C-alpha positions as CSV (number, residue, x, y, z in Angstrom):
1,X,96.5,131.9,146.2
2,X,100.2,131.6,146.8
3,X,101.4,131.9,150.4
4,X,103.3,134.9,151.5
5,X,106.5,132.9,152.3
6,X,106.6,131.5,148.8
7,X,106.1,134.9,147.3
8,X,108.9,136.3,149.4
9,X,111.1,133.4,148.4
10,X,110.3,134.0,144.7
11,X,111.1,137.7,145.1
12,X,114.4,136.9,146.9
13,X,115.4,134.5,144.1
14,X,114.6,137.2,141.4
15,X,116.7,139.8,143.3
16,X,119.6,137.3,143.7
17,X,119.6,136.6,140.0
18,X,119.6,140.4,139.2
19,X,122.5,141.0,141.6
20,X,124.5,138.2,139.9
21,X,123.8,139.9,136.5
22,X,124.9,143.3,137.8
23,X,128.1,141.8,139.3
24,X,128.9,140.2,136.0
25,X,128.3,143.5,134.2
26,X,130.4,145.4,136.8
27,X,133.3,143.0,136.2
28,X,133.1,143.6,132.5
29,X,133.0,147.4,133.0
30,X,136.1,147.2,135.3
31,X,138.0,145.2,132.7
32,X,137.1,147.7,130.0
33,X,138.2,150.7,132.2
34,X,141.4,149.0,133.1
35,X,142.2,148.4,129.4
36,X,141.5,152.0,128.6
37,X,143.6,153.5,131.4
38,X,146.4,150.9,131.5
39,X,145.4,149.8,135.0
40,X,145.4,153.4,136.5
41,X,142.6,154.4,138.8
42,X,140.9,157.7,138.1
43,X,142.0,160.4,135.7
44,X,145.6,161.0,136.9
45,X,148.1,160.5,134.1
46,X,151.8,159.5,134.3
47,X,154.2,161.2,136.6
48,X,154.9,161.4,140.3
49,X,151.9,160.6,142.5
50,X,150.3,163.3,144.6
51,X,151.9,163.9,147.9
52,X,155.3,162.4,147.1
53,X,157.9,165.2,147.1
54,X,161.6,165.1,147.1
55,X,162.7,165.7,150.7
56,X,165.6,168.0,149.8
57,X,166.9,169.2,146.5
58,X,170.4,167.9,145.7
59,X,173.0,170.6,146.2
60,X,175.1,171.9,143.4
61,X,178.8,171.6,143.8
62,X,180.6,174.7,145.0
63,X,182.2,176.9,142.4
64,X,185.9,177.2,142.2
65,X,186.0,181.0,142.4
66,X,184.4,181.1,145.9
67,X,181.4,183.1,146.8
68,X,180.2,186.3,145.0
69,X,181.2,188.3,148.1
70,X,184.7,186.9,148.1
71,X,185.0,187.6,144.3
72,X,183.9,191.2,144.8
73,X,186.3,191.8,147.7
74,X,189.2,190.4,145.7
75,X,188.3,192.7,142.8
76,X,188.0,195.7,145.0
77,X,191.4,195.0,146.6
78,X,193.0,194.7,143.2
79,X,191.2,197.8,141.8
80,X,190.5,200.3,144.6
81,X,187.8,202.9,143.5
82,X,186.0,200.4,141.3
83,X,182.3,200.8,140.7
84,X,179.6,198.2,141.3
85,X,178.8,198.0,137.6
86,X,182.4,197.4,136.7
87,X,182.6,194.6,139.4
88,X,179.3,193.1,138.0
89,X,180.8,193.1,134.5
90,X,184.0,191.4,135.6
91,X,182.1,188.8,137.7
92,X,179.5,188.4,135.0
93,X,176.4,189.0,137.1
94,X,173.7,191.6,137.1
95,X,174.4,194.8,139.1
96,X,171.2,194.6,141.0
97,X,172.3,191.3,142.6
98,X,175.7,192.7,143.3
99,X,174.3,195.7,145.1
100,X,172.8,193.3,147.6
101,X,176.1,191.6,148.1
102,X,178.0,194.8,148.4
103,X,175.5,196.1,151.0
104,X,176.2,193.0,153.1
105,X,180.0,193.5,152.7
106,X,179.6,197.0,154.0
107,X,177.7,195.9,157.1
108,X,180.4,193.3,157.8
109,X,183.0,196.1,157.4
110,X,184.9,194.3,154.6
111,X,184.4,197.2,152.0
112,X,183.8,200.9,152.2
113,X,181.7,202.9,149.8
114,X,182.7,206.4,148.8
115,X,180.2,207.9,146.4
116,X,179.8,205.3,143.7
117,X,183.2,203.7,144.3
118,X,184.2,200.9,146.6
119,X,187.5,200.3,148.5
120,X,188.7,197.5,150.7
121,X,188.4,198.1,154.4
């Protein structure tokens, strides 16, 4: 009958051989995965990696005509009694945005509203 130490040694050598076989297979599987995914890990495709964001968006250069508020005040001074929709058409913006701008101009005291028309203050 074989001794316990020789049986343990024999079992250890069998396990070591199996581990070597599994490591060889793991290496082959990793090479196959790398060739399929072009070296990427996981399922993520091309593009910016997660967590990398642009700190601040680049600013657009200022327009030559000044701000919308300045454009509106200039038009109101040139055409007293002009309506918001007429200003919006001349400035080429939507009236709903211009109403917001005109409200701020009224609060600042730069324009006055009388009915539907605006005049410079």
